N, CA, C and O atoms as a CHARMM CRD file, in Angstrom:
* protein
*
  284
    1    1 MET  N     -1.28300  -5.25000  10.63700 PROA 1      0.00000
    2    1 MET  CA    -0.62400  -6.52200  10.78100 PROA 1      0.00000
    3    1 MET  C      0.87100  -6.40300  10.52500 PROA 1      0.00000
    4    1 MET  O      1.67200  -7.02500  11.22300 PROA 1      0.00000
    5    2 TYR  N      1.25300  -5.60800   9.53000 PROA 2      0.00000
    6    2 TYR  CA     2.67600  -5.46200   9.24200 PROA 2      0.00000
    7    2 TYR  C      3.39300  -4.78800  10.40500 PROA 2      0.00000
    8    2 TYR  O      4.49900  -5.18500  10.76900 PROA 2      0.00000
    9    3 ALA  N      2.77500  -3.78700  10.97800 PROA 3      0.00000
   10    3 ALA  CA     3.38700  -3.09000  12.11600 PROA 3      0.00000
   11    3 ALA  C      3.59800  -4.03600  13.29600 PROA 3      0.00000
   12    3 ALA  O      4.54900  -3.87400  14.06200 PROA 3      0.00000
   13    4 ALA  N      2.72300  -5.01200  13.44200 PROA 4      0.00000
   14    4 ALA  CA     2.84600  -5.98000  14.53400 PROA 4      0.00000
   15    4 ALA  C      3.91700  -7.03600  14.23100 PROA 4      0.00000
   16    4 ALA  O      4.31100  -7.79800  15.11400 PROA 4      0.00000
   17    5 GLN  N      4.38600  -7.07300  12.96700 PROA 5      0.00000
   18    5 GLN  CA     5.41700  -8.03100  12.55000 PROA 5      0.00000
   19    5 GLN  C      4.99800  -9.47400  12.82700 PROA 5      0.00000
   20    5 GLN  O      5.80200 -10.28600  13.28500 PROA 5      0.00000
   21    6 ASN  N      3.74200  -9.78200  12.54700 PROA 6      0.00000
   22    6 ASN  CA     3.18000 -11.10000  12.81300 PROA 6      0.00000
   23    6 ASN  C      3.15900 -11.92300  11.52500 PROA 6      0.00000
   24    6 ASN  O      2.28500 -11.73400  10.67900 PROA 6      0.00000
   25    7 ASP  N      4.12300 -12.83800  11.37800 PROA 7      0.00000
   26    7 ASP  CA     4.20800 -13.66400  10.17400 PROA 7      0.00000
   27    7 ASP  C      2.92100 -14.44100   9.92000 PROA 7      0.00000
   28    7 ASP  O      2.41500 -14.45100   8.79800 PROA 7      0.00000
   29    8 HSD  N      2.39500 -15.08200  10.93700 PROA 8      0.00000
   30    8 HSD  CA     1.20300 -15.92400  10.76300 PROA 8      0.00000
   31    8 HSD  C      0.03000 -15.11500  10.20600 PROA 8      0.00000
   32    8 HSD  O     -0.62800 -15.54700   9.25900 PROA 8      0.00000
   33    9 ALA  N     -0.22800 -13.96200  10.78300 PROA 9      0.00000
   34    9 ALA  CA    -1.35900 -13.14300  10.32800 PROA 9      0.00000
   35    9 ALA  C     -1.14900 -12.65600   8.90400 PROA 9      0.00000
   36    9 ALA  O     -2.08300 -12.66900   8.10200 PROA 9      0.00000
   37   10 LEU  N      0.05800 -12.22900   8.58200 PROA 10     0.00000
   38   10 LEU  CA     0.32800 -11.72100   7.24400 PROA 10     0.00000
   39   10 LEU  C      0.24800 -12.83400   6.19600 PROA 10     0.00000
   40   10 LEU  O     -0.32700 -12.64400   5.12400 PROA 10     0.00000
   41   11 ILE  N      0.82000 -13.98300   6.50800 PROA 11     0.00000
   42   11 ILE  CA     0.76200 -15.11000   5.56200 PROA 11     0.00000
   43   11 ILE  C     -0.68300 -15.54500   5.33600 PROA 11     0.00000
   44   11 ILE  O     -1.07700 -15.82200   4.20300 PROA 11     0.00000
   45   12 THR  N     -1.46200 -15.60400   6.39200 PROA 12     0.00000
   46   12 THR  CA    -2.86500 -16.01000   6.27100 PROA 12     0.00000
   47   12 THR  C     -3.65600 -15.02600   5.42600 PROA 12     0.00000
   48   12 THR  O     -4.51600 -15.43300   4.64400 PROA 12     0.00000
   49   13 THR  N     -3.38000 -13.74800   5.57000 PROA 13     0.00000
   50   13 THR  CA    -4.15900 -12.71400   4.88900 PROA 13     0.00000
   51   13 THR  C     -3.71200 -12.46800   3.46100 PROA 13     0.00000
   52   13 THR  O     -4.54300 -12.40400   2.55500 PROA 13     0.00000
   53   14 ILE  N     -2.39600 -12.32800   3.24400 PROA 14     0.00000
   54   14 ILE  CA    -1.91700 -11.95000   1.91000 PROA 14     0.00000
   55   14 ILE  C     -0.95900 -12.93700   1.27500 PROA 14     0.00000
   56   14 ILE  O     -0.62500 -12.79800   0.09900 PROA 14     0.00000
   57   15 GLY  N     -0.51000 -13.92800   2.02500 PROA 15     0.00000
   58   15 GLY  CA     0.35200 -14.95000   1.45100 PROA 15     0.00000
   59   15 GLY  C      1.83400 -14.66700   1.52800 PROA 15     0.00000
   60   15 GLY  O      2.62500 -15.44400   0.99500 PROA 15     0.00000
   61   16 PHE  N      2.24900 -13.57700   2.17600 PROA 16     0.00000
   62   16 PHE  CA     3.66200 -13.23800   2.32500 PROA 16     0.00000
   63   16 PHE  C      4.01900 -13.15000   3.79500 PROA 16     0.00000
   64   16 PHE  O      3.20100 -12.74200   4.62000 PROA 16     0.00000
   65   17 ASP  N      5.26500 -13.54200   4.12400 PROA 17     0.00000
   66   17 ASP  CA     5.72800 -13.32600   5.49400 PROA 17     0.00000
   67   17 ASP  C      6.18300 -11.87400   5.65300 PROA 17     0.00000
   68   17 ASP  O      6.22700 -11.12600   4.67600 PROA 17     0.00000
   69   18 VAL  N      6.51400 -11.48200   6.85700 PROA 18     0.00000
   70   18 VAL  CA     6.86700 -10.09500   7.16100 PROA 18     0.00000
   71   18 VAL  C      8.08500  -9.64100   6.36300 PROA 18     0.00000
   72   18 VAL  O      8.09200  -8.53700   5.81900 PROA 18     0.00000
   73   19 ASP  N      9.11100 -10.48100   6.28800 PROA 19     0.00000
   74   19 ASP  CA    10.32200 -10.09000   5.56700 PROA 19     0.00000
   75   19 ASP  C     10.06400  -9.88400   4.07800 PROA 19     0.00000
   76   19 ASP  O     10.55800  -8.91900   3.49300 PROA 19     0.00000
   77   20 THR  N      9.30100 -10.77400   3.46300 PROA 20     0.00000
   78   20 THR  CA     8.98700 -10.64400   2.04100 PROA 20     0.00000
   79   20 THR  C      8.14000  -9.40800   1.78200 PROA 20     0.00000
   80   20 THR  O      8.39200  -8.66000   0.83800 PROA 20     0.00000
   81   21 PHE  N      7.12800  -9.19600   2.62900 PROA 21     0.00000
   82   21 PHE  CA     6.28700  -8.01300   2.48200 PROA 21     0.00000
   83   21 PHE  C      7.13000  -6.74900   2.61900 PROA 21     0.00000
   84   21 PHE  O      6.95100  -5.80300   1.85100 PROA 21     0.00000
   85   22 GLY  N      8.04400  -6.71800   3.58200 PROA 22     0.00000
   86   22 GLY  CA     8.91600  -5.56300   3.77900 PROA 22     0.00000
   87   22 GLY  C      9.79800  -5.30600   2.57600 PROA 22     0.00000
   88   22 GLY  O     10.02400  -4.15400   2.20500 PROA 22     0.00000
   89   23 PHE  N     10.30100  -6.37100   1.95800 PROA 23     0.00000
   90   23 PHE  CA    11.13100  -6.23600   0.76000 PROA 23     0.00000
   91   23 PHE  C     10.32700  -5.62700  -0.39100 PROA 23     0.00000
   92   23 PHE  O     10.79900  -4.71200  -1.06600 PROA 23     0.00000
   93   24 ILE  N      9.12800  -6.13200  -0.60800 PROA 24     0.00000
   94   24 ILE  CA     8.25900  -5.59200  -1.66700 PROA 24     0.00000
   95   24 ILE  C      7.87600  -4.15300  -1.35100 PROA 24     0.00000
   96   24 ILE  O      7.81200  -3.30900  -2.24400 PROA 24     0.00000
   97   25 LEU  N      7.62600  -3.88200  -0.09200 PROA 25     0.00000
   98   25 LEU  CA     7.22200  -2.54300   0.33800 PROA 25     0.00000
   99   25 LEU  C      8.29100  -1.50200   0.04800 PROA 25     0.00000
  100   25 LEU  O      7.95600  -0.35200  -0.23800 PROA 25     0.00000
  101   26 GLN  N      9.54500  -1.86100   0.11100 PROA 26     0.00000
  102   26 GLN  CA    10.62100  -0.89700  -0.16000 PROA 26     0.00000
  103   26 GLN  C     10.47100  -0.26700  -1.53400 PROA 26     0.00000
  104   26 GLN  O     10.61900   0.94700  -1.67800 PROA 26     0.00000
  105   27 GLY  N     10.18100  -1.06500  -2.53500 PROA 27     0.00000
  106   27 GLY  CA     9.99100  -0.52400  -3.87400 PROA 27     0.00000
  107   27 GLY  C      8.64700   0.15300  -4.06000 PROA 27     0.00000
  108   27 GLY  O      8.53500   1.15100  -4.77300 PROA 27     0.00000
  109   28 PHE  N      7.64400  -0.38600  -3.42400 PROA 28     0.00000
  110   28 PHE  CA     6.28200   0.14500  -3.56000 PROA 28     0.00000
  111   28 PHE  C      6.12100   1.50000  -2.87600 PROA 28     0.00000
  112   28 PHE  O      5.40400   2.37000  -3.37000 PROA 28     0.00000
  113   29 GLN  N      6.78900   1.67400  -1.74300 PROA 29     0.00000
  114   29 GLN  CA     6.58400   2.86500  -0.91600 PROA 29     0.00000
  115   29 GLN  C      6.93800   4.16200  -1.63900 PROA 29     0.00000
  116   29 GLN  O      6.20700   5.14700  -1.53100 PROA 29     0.00000
  117   30 ALA  N      8.04000   4.17500  -2.36800 PROA 30     0.00000
  118   30 ALA  CA     8.43000   5.39800  -3.08100 PROA 30     0.00000
  119   30 ALA  C      7.36200   5.79400  -4.09700 PROA 30     0.00000
  120   30 ALA  O      6.99600   6.96500  -4.18900 PROA 30     0.00000
  121   31 GLU  N      6.87000   4.83800  -4.84700 PROA 31     0.00000
  122   31 GLU  CA     5.81800   5.13700  -5.82200 PROA 31     0.00000
  123   31 GLU  C      4.53900   5.59500  -5.13500 PROA 31     0.00000
  124   31 GLU  O      3.88800   6.53800  -5.58500 PROA 31     0.00000
  125   32 TRP  N      4.18700   4.93300  -4.05600 PROA 32     0.00000
  126   32 TRP  CA     2.96400   5.26500  -3.32400 PROA 32     0.00000
  127   32 TRP  C      3.01400   6.69100  -2.79600 PROA 32     0.00000
  128   32 TRP  O      2.02600   7.42200  -2.87100 PROA 32     0.00000
  129   33 GLU  N      4.15100   7.08200  -2.27000 PROA 33     0.00000
  130   33 GLU  CA     4.27200   8.39400  -1.64000 PROA 33     0.00000
  131   33 GLU  C      4.52500   9.52200  -2.62400 PROA 33     0.00000
  132   33 GLU  O      4.27600  10.68300  -2.29700 PROA 33     0.00000
  133   34 LEU  N      5.01000   9.21800  -3.81400 PROA 34     0.00000
  134   34 LEU  CA     5.36600  10.27300  -4.76400 PROA 34     0.00000
  135   34 LEU  C      4.43800  10.39000  -5.96400 PROA 34     0.00000
  136   34 LEU  O      4.57400  11.32000  -6.75900 PROA 34     0.00000
  137   35 THR  N      3.50000   9.46700  -6.10700 PROA 35     0.00000
  138   35 THR  CA     2.60400   9.48000  -7.25800 PROA 35     0.00000
  139   35 THR  C      1.19500   9.86000  -6.81700 PROA 35     0.00000
  140   35 THR  O      0.57600   9.14400  -6.03000 PROA 35     0.00000
  141   36 PRO  N      0.68400  10.98600  -7.32100 PROA 36     0.00000
  142   36 PRO  CA    -0.68800  11.35700  -6.95300 PROA 36     0.00000
  143   36 PRO  C     -1.70100  10.39900  -7.58100 PROA 36     0.00000
  144   36 PRO  O     -1.48300   9.87600  -8.67400 PROA 36     0.00000
  145   37 ILE  N     -2.79300  10.18200  -6.88500 PROA 37     0.00000
  146   37 ILE  CA    -3.88400   9.36300  -7.39700 PROA 37     0.00000
  147   37 ILE  C     -4.85500  10.30100  -8.09800 PROA 37     0.00000
  148   37 ILE  O     -5.43400  11.18900  -7.47200 PROA 37     0.00000
  149   38 GLU  N     -5.02900  10.10400  -9.38300 PROA 38     0.00000
  150   38 GLU  CA    -5.91000  10.98300 -10.14500 PROA 38     0.00000
  151   38 GLU  C     -7.35200  10.75000  -9.74700 PROA 38     0.00000
  152   38 GLU  O     -7.80100   9.61500  -9.58600 PROA 38     0.00000
  153   39 ARG  N     -8.06800  11.85900  -9.59200 PROA 39     0.00000
  154   39 ARG  CA    -9.48200  11.78800  -9.22300 PROA 39     0.00000
  155   39 ARG  C    -10.25500  12.76400 -10.08200 PROA 39     0.00000
  156   39 ARG  O     -9.73600  13.81100 -10.47000 PROA 39     0.00000
  157   40 SER  N    -11.48600  12.42200 -10.37700 PROA 40     0.00000
  158   40 SER  CA   -12.29800  13.29200 -11.23300 PROA 40     0.00000
  159   40 SER  C    -13.05200  14.36100 -10.44400 PROA 40     0.00000
  160   40 SER  O    -13.64700  15.25900 -11.04000 PROA 40     0.00000
  161   41 ASP  N    -13.03600  14.27900  -9.11200 PROA 41     0.00000
  162   41 ASP  CA   -13.81800  15.22400  -8.31500 PROA 41     0.00000
  163   41 ASP  C    -12.95900  16.30500  -7.65800 PROA 41     0.00000
  164   41 ASP  O    -13.36800  16.89800  -6.66000 PROA 41     0.00000
  165   42 VAL  N    -11.78000  16.56300  -8.20700 PROA 42     0.00000
  166   42 VAL  CA   -10.91500  17.61700  -7.68200 PROA 42     0.00000
  167   42 VAL  C    -10.47100  18.52300  -8.81400 PROA 42     0.00000
  168   42 VAL  O    -10.61200  18.17500  -9.98600 PROA 42     0.00000
  169   43 ASN  N     -9.94100  19.67300  -8.47200 PROA 43     0.00000
  170   43 ASN  CA    -9.46300  20.63700  -9.44600 PROA 43     0.00000
  171   43 ASN  C     -8.24000  20.05600 -10.16500 PROA 43     0.00000
  172   43 ASN  O     -7.21800  19.82000  -9.52100 PROA 43     0.00000
  173   44 PRO  N     -8.31400  19.82100 -11.46700 PROA 44     0.00000
  174   44 PRO  CA    -7.18000  19.23400 -12.18200 PROA 44     0.00000
  175   44 PRO  C     -5.97500  20.15800 -12.25400 PROA 44     0.00000
  176   44 PRO  O     -4.86500  19.70700 -12.53900 PROA 44     0.00000
  177   45 ASN  N     -6.17900  21.44700 -11.99800 PROA 45     0.00000
  178   45 ASN  CA    -5.09300  22.42600 -12.04000 PROA 45     0.00000
  179   45 ASN  C     -4.49700  22.68200 -10.65500 PROA 45     0.00000
  180   45 ASN  O     -3.55500  23.46100 -10.51600 PROA 45     0.00000
  181   46 GLY  N     -5.04200  22.03300  -9.64600 PROA 46     0.00000
  182   46 GLY  CA    -4.54500  22.22500  -8.28900 PROA 46     0.00000
  183   46 GLY  C     -3.25500  21.46000  -8.04100 PROA 46     0.00000
  184   46 GLY  O     -2.88100  20.58100  -8.81700 PROA 46     0.00000
  185   47 GLU  N     -2.59200  21.79700  -6.97200 PROA 47     0.00000
  186   47 GLU  CA    -1.35700  21.11300  -6.59200 PROA 47     0.00000
  187   47 GLU  C     -1.67800  19.73500  -6.03600 PROA 47     0.00000
  188   47 GLU  O     -2.66500  19.57500  -5.31800 PROA 47     0.00000
  189   48 PRO  N     -0.86100  18.74000  -6.35400 PROA 48     0.00000
  190   48 PRO  CA    -1.10000  17.40600  -5.79000 PROA 48     0.00000
  191   48 PRO  C     -0.87500  17.40100  -4.29200 PROA 48     0.00000
  192   48 PRO  O      0.00100  18.10400  -3.78800 PROA 48     0.00000
  193   49 ARG  N     -1.65700  16.61600  -3.58200 PROA 49     0.00000
  194   49 ARG  CA    -1.53000  16.47000  -2.12800 PROA 49     0.00000
  195   49 ARG  C     -0.97400  15.07900  -1.86100 PROA 49     0.00000
  196   49 ARG  O     -1.70000  14.17400  -1.45000 PROA 49     0.00000
  197   50 LEU  N      0.31900  14.92200  -2.09900 PROA 50     0.00000
  198   50 LEU  CA     0.93500  13.60600  -2.06700 PROA 50     0.00000
  199   50 LEU  C      0.83800  12.92500  -0.70600 PROA 50     0.00000
  200   50 LEU  O      0.77200  11.69700  -0.64500 PROA 50     0.00000
  201   51 GLY  N      0.82700  13.67600   0.37100 PROA 51     0.00000
  202   51 GLY  CA     0.75900  13.07900   1.70300 PROA 51     0.00000
  203   51 GLY  C     -0.65200  12.83500   2.18800 PROA 51     0.00000
  204   51 GLY  O     -0.84000  12.45600   3.34400 PROA 51     0.00000
  205   52 ALA  N     -1.64400  13.03700   1.35200 PROA 52     0.00000
  206   52 ALA  CA    -3.03400  12.98000   1.78600 PROA 52     0.00000
  207   52 ALA  C     -3.72000  11.65900   1.44600 PROA 52     0.00000
  208   52 ALA  O     -4.94000  11.61900   1.29000 PROA 52     0.00000
  209   53 HSD  N     -2.95800  10.59200   1.33100 PROA 53     0.00000
  210   53 HSD  CA    -3.56800   9.28000   1.07500 PROA 53     0.00000
  211   53 HSD  C     -4.35100   8.81000   2.29300 PROA 53     0.00000
  212   53 HSD  O     -3.99000   9.11900   3.42800 PROA 53     0.00000
  213   54 SER  N     -5.41200   8.07100   2.05600 PROA 54     0.00000
  214   54 SER  CA    -6.18600   7.48900   3.15200 PROA 54     0.00000
  215   54 SER  C     -5.44600   6.31300   3.78400 PROA 54     0.00000
  216   54 SER  O     -5.68300   5.98300   4.94600 PROA 54     0.00000
  217   55 LEU  N     -4.56300   5.68700   3.03400 PROA 55     0.00000
  218   55 LEU  CA    -3.77600   4.56500   3.52800 PROA 55     0.00000
  219   55 LEU  C     -2.29800   4.89600   3.41100 PROA 55     0.00000
  220   55 LEU  O     -1.88700   5.59900   2.48800 PROA 55     0.00000
  221   56 ASN  N     -1.50000   4.39100   4.34400 PROA 56     0.00000
  222   56 ASN  CA    -0.05800   4.51600   4.17000 PROA 56     0.00000
  223   56 ASN  C      0.38900   3.46400   3.16400 PROA 56     0.00000
  224   56 ASN  O     -0.42500   2.66900   2.69500 PROA 56     0.00000
  225   57 ALA  N      1.67600   3.45300   2.83100 PROA 57     0.00000
  226   57 ALA  CA     2.17600   2.54100   1.80100 PROA 57     0.00000
  227   57 ALA  C      1.94200   1.07300   2.16600 PROA 57     0.00000
  228   57 ALA  O      1.56900   0.27500   1.30600 PROA 57     0.00000
  229   58 ALA  N      2.15700   0.71500   3.42600 PROA 58     0.00000
  230   58 ALA  CA     1.93900  -0.68100   3.84700 PROA 58     0.00000
  231   58 ALA  C      0.46700  -1.05800   3.69200 PROA 58     0.00000
  232   58 ALA  O      0.15800  -2.17100   3.26600 PROA 58     0.00000
  233   59 GLY  N     -0.43500  -0.15600   4.02800 PROA 59     0.00000
  234   59 GLY  CA    -1.86500  -0.42300   3.87200 PROA 59     0.00000
  235   59 GLY  C     -2.25800  -0.54400   2.41300 PROA 59     0.00000
  236   59 GLY  O     -3.05800  -1.40600   2.05200 PROA 59     0.00000
  237   60 GLY  N     -1.69800   0.31800   1.56900 PROA 60     0.00000
  238   60 GLY  CA    -1.99000   0.25200   0.14000 PROA 60     0.00000
  239   60 GLY  C     -1.48100  -1.03000  -0.48800 PROA 60     0.00000
  240   60 GLY  O     -2.18300  -1.66400  -1.27600 PROA 60     0.00000
  241   61 LEU  N     -0.25600  -1.41500  -0.13800 PROA 61     0.00000
  242   61 LEU  CA     0.29700  -2.65700  -0.66300 PROA 61     0.00000
  243   61 LEU  C     -0.47700  -3.85800  -0.14500 PROA 61     0.00000
  244   61 LEU  O     -0.71600  -4.80600  -0.89300 PROA 61     0.00000
  245   62 GLY  N     -0.86700  -3.83300   1.10500 PROA 62     0.00000
  246   62 GLY  CA    -1.66300  -4.92100   1.66700 PROA 62     0.00000
  247   62 GLY  C     -2.97800  -5.07600   0.93100 PROA 62     0.00000
  248   62 GLY  O     -3.41300  -6.19200   0.65100 PROA 62     0.00000
  249   63 LEU  N     -3.60500  -3.96600   0.62100 PROA 63     0.00000
  250   63 LEU  CA    -4.87200  -4.01000  -0.10900 PROA 63     0.00000
  251   63 LEU  C     -4.67700  -4.59600  -1.50200 PROA 63     0.00000
  252   63 LEU  O     -5.48000  -5.41400  -1.95000 PROA 63     0.00000
  253   64 VAL  N     -3.61800  -4.18200  -2.18500 PROA 64     0.00000
  254   64 VAL  CA    -3.32300  -4.73500  -3.50800 PROA 64     0.00000
  255   64 VAL  C     -3.09800  -6.24100  -3.40300 PROA 64     0.00000
  256   64 VAL  O     -3.61300  -6.99900  -4.22400 PROA 64     0.00000
  257   65 CYS  N     -2.34600  -6.67600  -2.41400 PROA 65     0.00000
  258   65 CYS  CA    -2.07500  -8.10700  -2.23800 PROA 65     0.00000
  259   65 CYS  C     -3.36600  -8.88500  -1.97200 PROA 65     0.00000
  260   65 CYS  O     -3.56400  -9.97100  -2.51600 PROA 65     0.00000
  261   66 ILE  N     -4.23200  -8.32900  -1.14300 PROA 66     0.00000
  262   66 ILE  CA    -5.49000  -9.00400  -0.84300 PROA 66     0.00000
  263   66 ILE  C     -6.34500  -9.13700  -2.09700 PROA 66     0.00000
  264   66 ILE  O     -6.94200 -10.18600  -2.34100 PROA 66     0.00000
  265   67 ILE  N     -6.40100  -8.08000  -2.88300 PROA 67     0.00000
  266   67 ILE  CA    -7.20200  -8.10900  -4.11200 PROA 67     0.00000
  267   67 ILE  C     -6.69200  -9.20100  -5.05100 PROA 67     0.00000
  268   67 ILE  O     -7.48600  -9.94500  -5.62500 PROA 67     0.00000
  269   68 PHE  N     -5.37300  -9.30000  -5.21000 PROA 68     0.00000
  270   68 PHE  CA    -4.82700 -10.27500  -6.14200 PROA 68     0.00000
  271   68 PHE  C     -4.83100 -11.69500  -5.60400 PROA 68     0.00000
  272   68 PHE  O     -4.93800 -12.63900  -6.38700 PROA 68     0.00000
  273   69 THR  N     -4.72000 -11.87900  -4.29500 PROA 69     0.00000
  274   69 THR  CA    -4.71700 -13.23800  -3.76600 PROA 69     0.00000
  275   69 THR  C     -6.10900 -13.81100  -3.62600 PROA 69     0.00000
  276   69 THR  O     -6.26900 -15.02900  -3.56400 PROA 69     0.00000
  277   70 HSD  N     -7.12300 -12.95700  -3.57300 PROA 70     0.00000
  278   70 HSD  CA    -8.49300 -13.42800  -3.39100 PROA 70     0.00000
  279   70 HSD  C     -9.34700 -13.22600  -4.64200 PROA 70     0.00000
  280   70 HSD  O    -10.57100 -13.35400  -4.59300 PROA 70     0.00000
  281   71 ALA  N     -8.70000 -12.91300  -5.74900 PROA 71     0.00000
  282   71 ALA  CA    -9.45700 -12.67600  -6.99500 PROA 71     0.00000
  283   71 ALA  C     -9.75200 -13.97700  -7.70100 PROA 71     0.00000
  284   71 ALA  O    -10.37700 -13.97600  -8.76100 PROA 71     0.00000
């Protein structure tokens, strides 16, 4: 939805328009891309795979927004 830049869809789903989501994403993206997600099923001594997220930063932030707006 963010890639489509559709205000109506984004507001309906997460409560933010495209510009607001983009502003929040600027700060969120650096943390998302540079912070490994700790998991118990991997080698703790292995190198982090920072680019191996299942979601990109916009998808991760969208999921967080959905969780908090629908909780």
